[in-house]
C-alpha positions in Angstrom: -12.8 -9.0 -5.1 -14.2 -12.1 -3.5 -12.0 -13.9 -0.9 -9.8 -16.5 -2.4 -10.2 -15.4 -6.0 -8.1 -13.3 -8.4 -9.5 -11.1 -11.2 -6.4 -11.9 -13.3 -3.1 -13.9 -13.4 -0.8 -12.6 -12.1 -2.4 -9.8 -10.0 0.1 -7.0 -9.4 0.2 -4.8 -6.4 2.6 -1.9 -6.1 3.4 -0.2 -2.7 5.0 3.2 -3.4 6.6 5.4 -0.8 9.8 6.7 0.6 12.5 5.3 2.9 11.4 5.3 6.5 7.7 4.9 5.9 7.7 1.1 6.4 7.0 0.0 2.8 9.1 -3.1 3.1 7.5 -4.3 6.4 4.0 -3.6 5.0 4.8 -5.6 1.9 6.2 -8.5 3.9 3.0 -8.7 6.0 0.9 -8.8 2.8 3.0 -11.4 1.2 3.0 -13.7 4.3 -0.8 -13.4 4.7 -1.3 -14.3 1.0 1.1 -17.3 1.1 -0.7 -18.7 4.2 -4.0 -18.4 2.3 -2.6 -20.6 -0.5 -1.4 -18.1 -3.0 1.9 -18.1 -4.8 3.5 -14.7 -4.1 6.7 -12.9 -5.1 7.9 -9.7 -3.4 10.6 -7.4 -4.7 11.7 -4.1 -3.3 13.4 -1.5 -5.5 15.2 1.6 -4.0 16.0 5.0 -5.3 18.4 7.2 -3.5 19.9 5.0 -0.8 19.0 7.2 2.2 16.1 7.9 4.4 13.6 9.8 2.2 14.6 8.2 -1.1 12.0 6.3 -3.2 11.0 2.8 -2.3 8.8 0.7 -4.5 7.6 -2.8 -3.5 6.3 -5.1 -6.2 3.9 -7.9 -5.1 2.8 -10.5 -7.6 0.0 -12.8 -6.6 -1.0 -16.0 -8.4 -3.1 -19.1 -7.6 -0.7 -21.5 -9.3 2.4 -20.1 -10.9 5.6 -18.2 -9.9 6.3 -15.1 -11.9 9.2 -12.7 -12.3 9.0 -10.4 -9.3 9.2 -6.9 -10.8 6.1 -5.5 -12.5 6.4 -4.5 -16.1 5.6 -0.9 -17.1 1.8 -0.4 -17.3 1.2 -3.6 -15.4 -0.1 -2.6 -12.0 -3.6 -3.6 -10.8 -3.4 -1.8 -7.4 -1.1 1.0 -6.3 -1.0 1.6 -2.6 0.6 5.0 -2.3 2.2 5.9 1.0 3.2 9.3 -0.3 1.4 11.4 -3.0 4.3 12.2 -5.4 5.6 8.7 -5.1 2.1 7.5 -6.0 2.1 9.7 -9.0 5.6 8.4 -10.0 4.3 4.8 -9.7 1.2 5.6 -11.8 3.4 7.1 -14.5 5.4 4.0 -14.8 3.0 1.2 -13.8 -0.4 2.7 -14.3 -3.0 1.9 -16.9 -6.7 2.7 -17.5 -7.8 0.0 -15.0 -5.5 0.7 -12.1 -6.9 1.4 -8.6 -5.0 3.7 -6.3 -5.3 3.9 -2.5 -3.3 7.0 -1.4 -2.0 8.6 1.8 -2.1 12.3 0.8 0.5 13.5 3.4 3.6 14.7 1.5 7.1 13.8 2.6 9.3 16.6 1.4 12.7 15.8 -0.2 15.5 15.4 2.3 17.6 17.9 0.3 14.9 20.6 0.7 14.0 20.8 -3.0 10.7 22.1 -4.3 7.5 20.0 -3.8 4.6 20.4 -6.3 1.2 21.7 -5.2 -0.6 18.9 -3.4 -3.9 19.7 -5.1 -2.2 19.4 -8.5 -0.7 16.0 -7.5 -4.1 14.7 -6.3 -5.8 15.8 -9.5 -3.1 14.0 -11.5 -3.5 10.8 -9.4 -7.3 10.9 -10.0 -6.8 11.4 -13.7 -4.4 8.5 -14.1 -6.5 6.1 -12.0 -9.7 4.2 -12.8 -10.4 4.8 -9.1 -8.5 6.8 -6.5 -9.2 6.7 -2.8 -7.4 9.1 -0.4 -7.0 7.9 3.1 -5.5 10.3 5.7 -3.4 7.7 7.3 -0.6 9.9 8.7 -3.2 12.3 10.2 -4.9 9.4 11.9 -1.6 8.0 13.1 -0.7 11.3 14.6 -4.0 11.3 16.5 -2.9 7.9 17.9 0.3 9.5 19.1 2.9 8.3 16.6 3.3 8.5 12.8 4.8 5.0 12.9 1.2 3.6 12.7 0.7 5.1 9.2 1.7 1.9 7.4 -0.6 -0.3 9.5 -3.5 2.1 8.9 -2.7 1.9 5.1 -2.6 -1.9 5.4 -6.1 -1.8 6.9 -7.2 0.5 4.1 -5.9 -1.9 1.5 -7.7 -4.9 2.9 -10.8 -2.9 3.7 -11.1 -1.8 0.1 -11.6 -5.5 -0.8 -9.2 -5.3 -3.7 -7.1 -8.3 -2.6 -8.2 -11.9 -2.4 -7.8 -11.9 1.4 -9.6 -10.0 4.2 -9.0 -8.8 7.7 -9.0 -12.2 9.3 -6.1 -13.4 7.2 -3.9 -10.6 8.4 -4.6 -10.9 12.2 -2.3 -13.9 12.9 0.5 -12.2 10.9 0.3 -9.1 13.0 0.0 -11.1 16.2 3.2 -13.0 15.5 5.1 -9.8 14.7 4.1 -7.7 17.8 4.0 -8.3 21.5 0.6 -8.3 23.1 0.5 -4.7 24.1 1.9 -3.4 20.8 -0.4 -5.8 18.9 -3.5 -4.2 20.5 -2.6 -0.7 19.4 -1.6 -1.9 15.9 -4.9 -3.7 15.5 -6.6 -0.4 16.5 -4.6 1.3 13.7 -5.4 -1.6 11.2 -9.1 -1.3 12.0 -9.0 2.5 11.6 -7.7 2.0 8.1 -10.6 -0.3 7.3 -13.0 2.2 8.7 -11.4 5.1 6.8 -11.4 3.4 3.4 -15.0 2.3 3.8 -16.1 5.8 4.8 -14.3 7.2 1.7 -16.1 4.8 -0.6 -19.5 5.5 0.9 
């Protein structure tokens, strides 16, 4: 997608994950960057089980001119950013359609109650089947290499912008991150952000 343009009105982004992964903060960063670039944005977060490990889905609606109801209608997603594979599959089942693009962190987060988790290969095959295009980005793995899984959401943020599926690019996000983090923390988060861009471009090559 070219910077400053939308392929449709409204354009619907879903961020799907579980509590503790940083969905809400990531969505706030995206919304703020878009608003500063002149877009009309609404963000709504819906929560499943109200505990760490429960489902969290963030709905981000993007428009050039109009304000829309925050929550995406069934089958209405354009992009699904999946922070966890089963939650990605859940979001695809509800909001997917033949044109939806998925960017997915394939690292499972097992249920806090210790319940069964489906085979990861099966989950990935289902994600591919239900998406027009699915790109897997090993964000948690890269965050662990950096020394802390907390960087997973920033790596995924970089992957989302690096995939060029939103009407903003890297430069629009930098001041948002700079305002959020102190100088030392900003530097390591930019490293994580740029790693996400690198990973998604390598996956698409």
